[in-house]
N, C-alpha and C positions, 0 to 999 in steps of 0.2 A: 345554626339554622338561620337562613335569611328570611326577612319579612318583605312583603311586597306592599308598596304604597301607591295608590292611584292619585295623582295630583292633577288638578285642573288649574291652568294658567289663564286668567282672563285679563286681557289687555288689548286695546285697539291697535297697538303698534306691534307688528310681528317681530321686529328687531328686539323690542323690550322683552317679549315672551321668550325669544331664543336666548337672550342674555341671562334671564332668570333661570331658564332650564339648564344652561351651561354652568351657572354658578351653583345651583343645587347639586349637580353631578360632581363638580369639583369638591364641594363640601363633603359629600359622601365618600369620595375616593380618598381625599386627604385625611379624613378621620377614620378611615378603614371601617366604616359602618357597614354592617352586613344587611344592606337594604337594596332591594331592587325597586326601581321606580318606573311606572307607566305614566307618561304625560299625555294630557288631553288639553286642547287649546280652544279658546273662544275669543273672537275679536269684539264681541258685543256682550251686553249683560242680559240679552234675551234668552229666556227659557233655561236659565242656569239651574234652578231646582230640578228641572227635568233631566238635564245633562248629568247632574249629580247622581240621580237614580239610575239612569241608563248605564253609566260607566262605573258605578259603585265607587264613587270618589271618596277619598279619606281626608284630603287636605286641599284647600282652595287658596290660591294667591290671587287677589282681586284688586285691580286698579280702581282708583277713585274716579278718575276722569274717563268716562266711556261715552260713545255716541248714543244718543236717544235716551239715556238714563244715567244716573250717577251710580257709582259703585256702592255708595251708602244705601241707596234704594235696593240694589241687588242683595246687599248684606241683610237688609230687613226681610226680604223675600226668603232668603236662605234660612234665617232664624225662625221664621214661621213654620217651615216644613222640617228643618233639621236643627233643632235648638242646640245640639251637642257638636255639630260640625265645626271643625277647626278652620277658621277663616283668617287669613293674614292680609291686611290691606297693604297696597303698594301705591306709592305716589312720588312724583317728582317734586311735589310741593309739601314740605314738612312743617307747614304752619301749625301753630298750636291749635288752631280751630280744626284743621283736618284731623290731627291726631286725636284730639278730644272727642270730636264727632264720631270717629271710627270706634274708639274704645267704648263710648257711651252706647253705640249701636250694637255692641257685642263682638267686635273684632277681637281676635286672640293675639294680635300683634300688628305691628306697623313697620314696614320697610320703606326706606327712602331710596329713590333712584339717584345716582347710580348705585347699584347693589353692593352691599357690604357683606362679605362672606361670613363674618362673625354673626351678623343679625340673621342671616339665612340659616346658619347652623343652629342658632338659638331656637328658631321656629321649628326646625326638624326635631331637635331634642325635646322641646315642649310637646310636640305631637307624640313622640315615643313615650314620654312620661304619662301623658293622658291615656294613651292606649294601654299601658301596663296597669293603670288604676281600674280600667273597666273590664 
């Protein structure tokens, strides 16, 4: 029996969203995971908690660098409304400051661009483990 996951990709660069989407799909296919994925996209951090509700999002991949706001601020907004939501931060900058700030703010993971399929697979497996516990 397959499960369906609704994933929200938040990045101001469309190409980055498409690369992440493709990498997620490759991970699922290569690992023969019985997962169907619906993707939703946003190029800004605006109204993300509302988008989560509207699209019944299960998992968010959130870029740190966004126009008009930071991904860390969006993460804080998500945590206020959805404290259990799985949010994975994404950045081209893997400085220890970025990683530490993301984890302290409640991120469930951190992926550095360019995307590593192993890290993406880890985030999907962590989501599935978390889902089984609830």
